[in-house]
C-alpha positions in Angstrom: 87.7 103.3 223.3 89.1 101.7 220.2 91.5 103.5 217.5 90.6 101.5 214.3 91.7 103.4 211.2 90.8 100.2 209.1 87.2 99.4 210.1 84.4 98.0 207.7 81.8 95.2 207.9 82.0 92.4 205.5 85.7 92.5 204.9 88.5 90.3 206.1 92.0 91.4 207.2 92.3 94.6 209.3 89.1 96.1 208.4 87.3 93.0 209.5 89.2 93.2 212.8 88.2 96.6 213.6 84.5 96.1 212.8 84.1 92.6 214.5 86.1 93.6 217.6 84.0 96.8 218.0 80.7 94.9 217.5 81.5 92.0 219.9 83.1 94.2 222.7 80.0 96.4 222.5 77.9 93.5 223.8 79.2 93.9 227.3 81.0 97.3 227.2 80.5 100.9 226.3 82.6 101.3 223.1 83.7 104.5 221.2 85.5 103.7 217.9 87.7 106.3 216.1 87.8 105.3 212.5 88.7 106.9 209.0 86.1 109.0 207.5 86.3 106.9 204.3 84.6 104.1 206.2 81.5 106.1 207.0 79.3 105.0 204.3 80.0 101.2 204.6 79.4 101.4 208.5 76.3 103.5 208.2 74.7 100.9 206.0 75.2 98.1 208.5 75.0 100.0 211.8 71.3 99.7 211.9 71.4 96.1 213.0 73.6 97.2 216.0 71.5 100.0 217.4 70.9 98.1 220.6 74.7 97.9 221.3 76.5 100.6 223.2 78.5 101.4 220.3 79.4 105.1 218.9 81.5 105.4 215.9 83.5 108.7 215.4 84.8 109.3 211.8 88.0 111.3 211.8 89.3 113.1 208.8 92.8 114.6 208.7 92.8 118.4 208.1 93.7 119.6 204.5 93.5 116.3 202.9 90.6 115.6 200.7 90.7 111.7 200.2 92.8 108.8 201.1 95.3 107.9 198.4 94.4 104.5 196.7 97.7 103.5 195.1 100.8 105.0 196.4 101.7 103.3 199.8 104.0 106.1 200.8 101.4 108.6 200.3 98.8 106.3 201.9 101.0 106.0 205.2 101.5 109.8 205.1 97.7 110.1 205.2 97.7 107.5 207.9 100.2 109.5 210.0 98.2 112.7 209.6 94.9 110.8 210.6 96.7 109.6 213.9 97.3 113.3 214.9 93.5 114.2 214.2 92.3 111.1 216.1 94.4 111.9 219.0 92.8 115.4 219.1 89.3 113.9 218.9 90.2 111.3 221.5 91.4 114.0 223.9 88.2 116.0 223.4 85.9 112.9 224.1 88.1 111.8 227.1 87.8 115.3 228.7 84.0 115.2 228.4 83.6 111.4 229.5 86.8 109.7 230.5 87.6 106.5 229.1 88.7 103.5 231.3 91.0 102.0 228.4 92.0 102.8 225.0 93.1 100.1 222.4 95.0 100.8 219.1 93.5 98.1 217.0 94.4 98.9 213.4 96.8 99.4 211.6 98.7 96.8 213.2 102.3 98.0 212.6 105.3 98.0 215.1 107.0 100.8 213.2 104.3 103.2 212.6 103.2 105.2 215.9 100.0 105.2 217.7 99.4 108.7 219.5 96.6 107.1 221.7 99.3 106.4 224.6 99.7 110.1 225.0 96.0 110.4 226.3 96.8 109.5 229.9 94.4 106.5 229.6 95.5 102.9 230.2 96.7 101.9 226.8 96.7 98.6 224.9 98.8 98.5 221.5 98.2 95.9 218.9 101.7 96.1 217.4 101.9 93.2 215.1 105.1 91.4 214.2 108.9 92.0 214.2 109.7 89.0 212.3 111.4 89.2 209.1 112.4 86.7 206.3 115.7 85.2 206.9 118.5 86.1 204.4 118.8 82.5 202.9 115.2 82.9 201.6 115.8 86.2 199.7 117.1 84.3 196.7 113.7 82.8 196.4 112.3 86.2 195.7 112.3 88.6 192.7 114.8 91.4 192.8 111.8 93.7 193.6 110.7 91.4 196.3 114.0 91.2 198.0 114.3 95.1 197.9 110.8 95.3 199.6 111.7 92.8 202.2 115.0 94.5 202.9 113.3 97.9 203.2 110.8 96.5 205.6 113.7 95.1 207.6 115.4 98.5 207.6 112.3 100.2 208.7 111.8 97.7 211.5 115.3 98.4 212.8 115.1 102.2 212.5 111.6 103.5 212.8 110.6 100.5 214.9 113.3 101.3 217.5 112.4 104.9 217.6 108.6 104.0 217.9 109.6 102.4 221.2 109.9 105.8 222.7 106.7 107.1 221.0 104.2 104.2 221.5 105.7 101.2 223.3 106.8 102.6 226.4 103.3 104.3 227.0 101.6 101.0 226.7 100.4 99.0 229.7 100.1 96.0 227.3 101.5 95.2 223.9 99.9 92.5 221.8 102.2 91.1 219.3 101.7 88.6 216.5 105.1 87.0 216.8 107.1 85.5 219.9 108.1 88.2 222.3 111.8 87.8 222.0 112.0 90.7 219.6 110.9 93.2 222.2 113.4 94.8 224.6 113.1 96.9 227.7 110.6 96.6 230.6 107.6 96.2 228.4 104.6 93.9 228.9 104.4 91.9 225.7 101.6 89.3 225.2 101.7 86.9 222.3 98.3 87.4 221.1 97.5 87.2 217.2 94.4 89.3 216.9 91.7 88.1 214.3 88.9 85.7 214.1 85.7 84.8 212.0 82.1 85.9 212.6 79.5 83.1 212.9 78.1 84.0 209.6 81.4 83.2 208.0 81.6 79.9 209.7 78.2 79.0 208.4 79.1 80.0 204.9 82.3 77.8 205.0 80.8 74.6 206.4 79.2 71.7 204.6 82.1 70.8 202.1 83.4 67.2 202.7 86.6 65.9 201.5 86.4 64.5 198.1 87.0 60.7 198.1 88.7 60.8 194.8 89.7 63.0 192.0 92.9 65.1 191.6 94.8 66.3 194.7 94.1 69.9 194.8 96.1 72.6 196.7 95.3 76.3 197.1 97.1 79.3 198.1 95.3 82.7 198.8 96.7 86.2 199.4 98.4 89.1 197.8 101.2 87.9 195.8 104.1 89.5 197.8 107.6 88.0 198.2 107.3 87.3 201.8 104.2 85.3 201.4 106.5 82.5 200.2 104.2 81.2 197.5 107.4 80.3 195.5 108.1 77.5 198.4 104.7 76.1 197.5 105.4 76.1 193.8 108.8 74.3 194.4 107.1 71.8 196.7 104.3 71.2 194.3 106.8 70.1 191.5 107.7 66.9 194.0 103.9 66.5 194.7 103.2 66.3 191.0 105.9 63.6 190.5 104.3 61.4 193.2 100.5 62.4 192.5 100.2 62.9 188.8 97.1 65.0 188.0 97.5 67.1 191.1 96.4 70.9 190.8 97.7 73.9 192.6 95.4 77.0 192.5 96.9 80.3 193.5 94.4 83.2 194.2 95.4 86.7 194.3 97.5 89.3 192.4 100.5 91.3 193.3 104.0 92.3 192.2 105.4 89.0 192.5 103.0 87.4 190.1 105.2 87.5 186.9 108.1 86.0 188.9 106.0 83.1 190.2 104.7 82.4 186.7 108.0 82.3 185.3 109.3 79.9 188.1 106.3 77.7 187.4 107.2 77.3 183.9 110.9 76.9 184.8 110.1 74.1 187.1 107.8 72.5 184.5 104.6 72.6 186.5 102.9 75.6 184.8 100.1 73.4 183.2 99.1 72.3 186.7 99.5 75.7 188.3 96.5 78.0 188.0 96.8 81.8 188.6 93.2 83.1 189.1 94.1 86.7 190.0 92.0 88.4 192.6 88.6 87.1 193.4 85.7 88.1 195.6 85.6 86.8 199.3 82.7 84.5 198.2 84.7 83.1 195.4 87.6 82.6 197.7 85.3 80.7 200.1 84.2 78.5 197.1 87.7 77.7 196.0 88.5 76.7 199.6 85.8 74.2 199.7 86.8 72.7 196.5 90.6 72.3 197.6 91.9 69.6 199.7 94.8 71.6 201.6 95.7 75.4 202.1 99.4 75.9 201.3 100.4 79.1 203.2 104.3 79.3 203.6 104.4 82.8 204.7 107.4 84.3 206.4 105.5 86.8 208.6 101.8 87.8 209.2 99.7 89.9 211.5 97.3 87.1 211.7 96.8 85.0 208.4 92.9 85.1 208.1 92.9 82.7 205.2 94.3 80.2 207.4 91.3 80.3 209.8 88.8 80.5 206.8 90.6 77.3 205.3 90.4 75.5 208.8 86.7 76.6 209.0 86.1 75.0 205.6 87.3 71.8 207.0 90.7 72.2 205.1 93.9 71.7 207.1 96.6 74.5 206.7 100.2 73.8 206.0 102.4 76.7 207.1 105.7 77.6 208.4 106.2 77.6 212.2 106.6 81.4 212.3 104.7 84.4 213.5 101.2 83.8 214.4 100.9 80.4 213.2 101.9 78.5 216.4 98.8 79.9 218.0 96.4 80.2 215.0 97.2 76.7 213.5 98.1 75.1 216.9 98.5 71.4 216.9 95.0 70.7 215.3 94.4 73.1 212.6 96.9 71.6 210.3 100.7 71.3 210.1 103.7 73.7 210.7 107.0 73.4 208.9 110.2 74.4 210.8 111.8 77.4 208.9 115.4 76.1 208.6 116.6 76.8 205.2 114.9 76.8 201.8 115.8 73.3 200.6 114.8 71.8 204.0 111.5 73.7 204.0 110.6 72.7 200.4 111.4 69.0 201.2 109.3 68.8 204.2 106.6 70.8 202.7 106.3 68.4 199.7 106.7 65.4 202.1 103.7 66.7 204.0 101.6 67.3 201.2 102.3 64.0 199.7 101.3 62.2 202.6 97.9 63.9 202.9 97.4 63.4 199.1 98.1 59.6 199.4 95.9 59.0 202.5 92.4 60.5 202.1 91.3 59.2 205.6 94.3 61.2 207.2 93.2 64.2 205.0 89.6 63.9 206.0 90.4 63.6 209.8 92.8 66.5 209.6 90.0 68.6 208.1 87.6 67.7 210.7 90.0 68.7 213.4 90.9 72.0 211.8 87.2 72.8 211.6 86.9 72.1 215.3 90.0 74.1 216.3 88.8 77.0 214.3 85.4 76.9 215.7 86.6 76.7 219.4 89.5 79.0 219.2 89.0 81.6 216.5 85.4 82.7 216.6 85.1 86.4 217.5 83.2 85.4 220.6 86.2 83.2 221.8 88.8 85.9 220.9 86.9 88.7 222.5 86.5 86.6 225.6 90.2 86.1 225.8 90.9 89.8 225.2 88.3 91.0 227.8 90.4 89.1 230.3 93.5 90.9 229.5 91.6 94.1 229.6 90.6 93.4 233.1 94.2 92.7 234.2 95.3 96.1 232.5 
């Protein structure tokens, strides 16, 4: 059984994890999926294509709550917590009628919010995400709202995260983490296993875009504009890139609370005419922009997976990331380049140096893109990810 609060076809991020994991596991296993009732229509429209699979969706609605809040994160998490209790009752009912061999909490991936599935008495696997935080030295490179949000998250990890060890972690036979296992304490089995991937259809949509032999060097960043995404580091590095490679462009796709701060910083650094903020785009538009770019810049401090990194690699574009969280696994040694997270000035210097090197050497850029595409195809298709995960299930 999968506990997948977020689960929808055709989407990236966590809804895509729930949907793709369910449909791929069901090729070899009987799979029951507990998901939020708000996903029912989208799943029903796509489920016909999967009728041959042993796949049963159960749509859970918390009692006395009519709809999932769309804007307030605090209300949203309250809804999610209420959903957990309703999902536990439904799981217990199903397990009593036909016992499960294993239950995996898939989404949300969050180490400080509990999953109640470990209380069923069934072997329990918990996708717990990351305990990583942005170092204090990088807080000065965030807006004051961004600093407050990051400090709040750190406080939640240190308080609710520790309490959640008694609620969720100690009941898990296996914890899948998106960051190195040193952040976990006690006699827990923790596996460094960032969970995500791309479907074959997405690989097909992203192929066929060779590196441009000439024209302006074009960088792209994609994601919600939050402080911990580190886009300001990319902008600061781009100032140096622009000096060495005049005419270069930096396209920043996404929206969020950090955008006004980033726009001000681009103006302060004198690069605003070459930095283009597009706002939010559809997934198809993101794919098109990835294929028009040369390099993905993704200096995020912590991530659960980093789907856009795999999407960029699948498009034949190397990713330049920090050497943190999931990226040692996701990017590896072939998908791009990882910058050690030492201090802000060194990160910006090394980030700029790597980008300038790629911009000045189109052959190296092309070779890196070919290697990135091969790496993504071999390691981060859902078929490959499910095969690795199934081996862990067998051990559990």
